[in-house]
C-alpha positions in Angstrom: 175.1 298.6 225.9 172.3 296.3 225.0 173.1 292.7 225.4 172.6 290.6 222.3 171.2 287.1 222.7 173.1 284.6 220.6 171.6 281.2 219.9 174.1 278.5 220.0 173.8 275.8 217.3 173.3 272.4 218.9 175.4 269.8 217.3 173.9 266.3 217.2 175.9 263.2 218.1 177.6 261.5 215.1 175.3 258.5 215.2 172.2 260.7 215.1 173.6 262.8 212.2 174.2 259.5 210.3 170.6 258.3 211.0 169.2 261.6 209.8 171.1 261.5 206.6 170.1 257.9 206.0 166.4 258.7 206.6 166.6 261.7 204.2 168.2 259.5 201.5 165.6 256.8 201.9 162.7 259.3 201.8 164.1 260.8 198.7 164.5 257.3 197.1 160.9 256.5 198.1 159.6 259.7 196.6 161.4 259.0 193.3 160.1 255.4 193.3 156.5 256.6 194.0 156.8 259.1 191.1 158.2 256.3 188.9 155.4 253.8 189.8 152.7 256.5 189.3 154.2 257.3 185.9 154.3 253.7 184.9 150.7 253.2 186.1 149.3 256.1 184.1 151.3 255.1 181.0 150.1 251.5 181.3 146.5 252.7 181.9 146.7 254.9 178.9 148.1 252.0 176.8 145.4 249.6 178.0 142.4 251.9 177.6 143.4 253.8 174.5 145.4 251.4 172.3 143.7 249.9 169.3 145.3 246.6 170.4 142.7 246.1 173.0 139.5 246.8 171.0 137.0 244.0 170.8 137.1 242.1 167.5 136.0 238.6 168.4 133.2 237.0 170.5 133.4 233.3 171.2 130.7 231.1 172.8 131.8 227.7 174.2 129.1 225.2 175.1 128.7 221.5 174.7 125.8 220.5 172.4 125.2 224.0 171.2 124.3 224.2 167.6 126.9 226.2 165.5 124.2 228.4 164.0 122.8 229.3 167.5 126.4 230.0 168.7 126.9 232.3 165.7 123.7 234.2 166.4 124.8 234.8 170.0 128.3 235.9 169.0 127.0 238.3 166.3 124.5 239.9 168.7 127.2 240.7 171.3 129.7 241.8 168.7 127.2 244.2 167.1 126.7 245.9 170.4 130.4 246.2 171.5 132.6 245.8 168.5 135.5 248.3 168.5 135.0 249.2 172.2 137.9 248.9 174.6 138.0 245.3 176.0 138.3 246.5 179.6 135.3 248.8 179.4 132.8 246.2 178.2 130.2 245.3 180.9 130.7 241.5 181.2 127.9 241.1 183.8 125.4 242.9 181.5 126.3 240.6 178.7 125.8 237.5 180.9 122.4 238.7 182.0 121.4 239.5 178.4 122.3 236.0 177.2 120.7 234.3 180.2 117.4 236.1 179.7 117.4 235.9 175.9 117.9 232.1 175.6 115.8 229.8 177.7 118.1 226.9 177.3 121.0 228.7 178.9 121.3 227.6 182.6 124.6 229.1 183.6 127.0 231.5 181.9 130.4 233.0 182.6 131.8 235.8 180.5 135.5 236.7 180.6 138.1 238.7 178.6 140.7 236.8 176.5 143.4 239.3 175.7 144.0 241.1 173.5 140.7 241.5 171.7 138.4 238.7 172.5 135.4 237.9 174.8 134.7 234.3 175.7 131.4 233.1 177.0 131.4 229.7 178.8 127.8 228.5 178.6 126.1 225.6 180.4 122.9 224.6 178.7 119.8 223.0 180.1 119.6 219.3 179.3 116.2 218.0 178.2 114.7 215.0 180.0 111.5 214.7 178.0 109.6 216.1 175.1 106.1 217.6 175.5 104.0 216.9 172.5 101.6 219.8 171.9 101.0 221.6 168.7 104.8 221.3 168.4 107.4 219.3 170.2 109.0 221.0 173.1 112.0 219.7 174.9 111.8 220.3 178.7 114.5 220.1 181.4 114.4 218.7 184.9 113.3 222.1 186.3 110.3 222.4 184.1 111.8 225.0 181.7 110.5 224.6 178.2 113.4 224.8 175.7 113.3 226.0 172.1 111.2 223.7 169.9 114.2 222.9 167.6 116.9 222.9 170.4 119.2 219.9 170.7 117.6 217.7 168.1 120.2 215.0 168.3 119.7 214.8 172.0 116.0 214.5 172.0 115.4 211.6 169.6 115.4 209.0 172.4 113.6 211.0 175.1 110.2 210.0 176.3 107.1 211.9 175.0 104.7 213.6 177.4 101.1 214.0 176.1 98.2 215.9 177.6 100.1 219.0 178.8 99.7 222.6 177.5 102.9 224.6 177.4 104.5 227.7 176.0 108.2 228.1 175.0 110.4 229.9 177.4 108.2 229.5 180.4 108.4 227.1 183.3 106.1 224.1 183.1 103.7 225.0 185.9 100.8 222.7 185.0 100.1 220.2 187.8 100.0 217.2 185.4 103.4 218.1 184.0 104.9 218.0 187.5 103.5 214.6 188.1 104.9 213.4 184.8 108.4 214.8 185.6 108.3 213.1 189.0 107.4 209.8 187.3 110.3 210.1 185.0 112.6 210.7 187.9 111.3 207.6 189.7 111.5 205.5 186.6 115.2 206.5 186.1 115.9 205.4 189.7 114.2 202.0 189.1 117.0 199.9 187.7 114.7 197.2 186.2 113.0 199.8 184.0 116.2 200.2 181.9 115.4 196.8 180.4 112.0 198.0 179.0 112.5 201.6 177.9 110.1 204.4 178.5 108.5 205.7 175.3 105.7 208.0 176.4 103.5 209.3 179.2 99.9 210.3 179.0 99.4 213.0 181.7 96.1 214.4 180.5 94.4 213.2 183.7 96.8 212.7 186.7 94.4 210.3 188.4 94.7 207.9 185.4 98.2 208.8 184.3 99.9 206.0 182.4 103.1 205.4 180.5 104.0 203.1 177.6 107.0 200.8 177.3 109.0 200.1 174.2 107.2 196.8 173.8 103.9 198.6 173.5 102.7 197.7 177.0 100.7 200.3 178.8 101.2 200.8 182.6 98.5 202.7 184.5 100.1 204.3 187.5 98.2 207.4 188.6 100.0 210.3 190.2 101.1 209.2 193.6 103.2 206.5 195.4 105.4 206.0 192.3 108.2 204.1 194.0 105.7 201.5 195.6 103.8 201.2 192.4 106.9 200.7 190.3 108.0 198.0 192.8 104.7 196.3 192.2 105.2 196.6 188.5 108.7 195.0 188.8 107.3 192.0 190.7 104.5 191.6 188.1 106.9 191.7 185.1 109.2 189.2 186.8 106.3 186.7 187.1 107.2 183.7 184.9 103.5 183.0 184.2 103.2 186.5 182.5 103.0 186.5 178.7 103.7 190.1 177.7 102.5 189.7 174.1 99.0 188.8 175.3 98.7 191.8 177.7 97.3 195.2 176.8 97.9 197.0 180.1 99.0 196.6 183.7 97.2 198.7 186.3 99.3 199.3 189.5 97.2 202.0 191.0 95.5 199.7 193.5 96.7 197.2 196.1 95.8 194.3 193.8 97.6 194.7 190.4 95.1 194.4 187.5 96.2 192.9 184.1 94.2 193.7 181.0 94.4 191.1 178.1 94.5 192.1 174.5 
């Protein structure tokens, strides 16, 4: 008679049986939780990306000194491109690049979502430091970027005028004489004594004989180099008690010996 092999069932110790049951319970609970989280995720995603609640309805531009009409133009342009689209699918970086390249007076921009249906653009504008007088009047910032001819009217009324420079809107001021004029403005701002006189205009047509005019009508011939030393010479000259400003037409500080031209 053939022998039958019988397999004996091995019984695990009680503590191992308990551990096995505990593991199975935890695995089952984890599986249920995973299914629940996945379901919530997909439902939330469907709500966020398909609900009319999150469709773009408003674009807002925030920037100090920005004209309200200019802000409205920017807002309407963006809104015309993306109105009604899901707020989470709108390319914020593309919008930022578009605004930056379309408006020369925008220096920095950050675009963000404001739930549920709004895009907010935080804009930092370029600040003009002078006005170039050409066929028109062009505000210009410290980097030499020419701003819109009508930009920031209230801010430009007290800025110095630069004559003798040919510029075009929206382009950096590359002319050599403009660079000299901007450097001169920087040095004048750093000279504390100049705040008492006021810079009205700069004639930069010829850098070698570049000059500027003070609020009292006095012309200062300064050239295009050694600004700090020449402004120091000007300061000493203006402080001379023997000097009668009303009888002077110009002061020339381009040479070692300061020249004074009478009226």
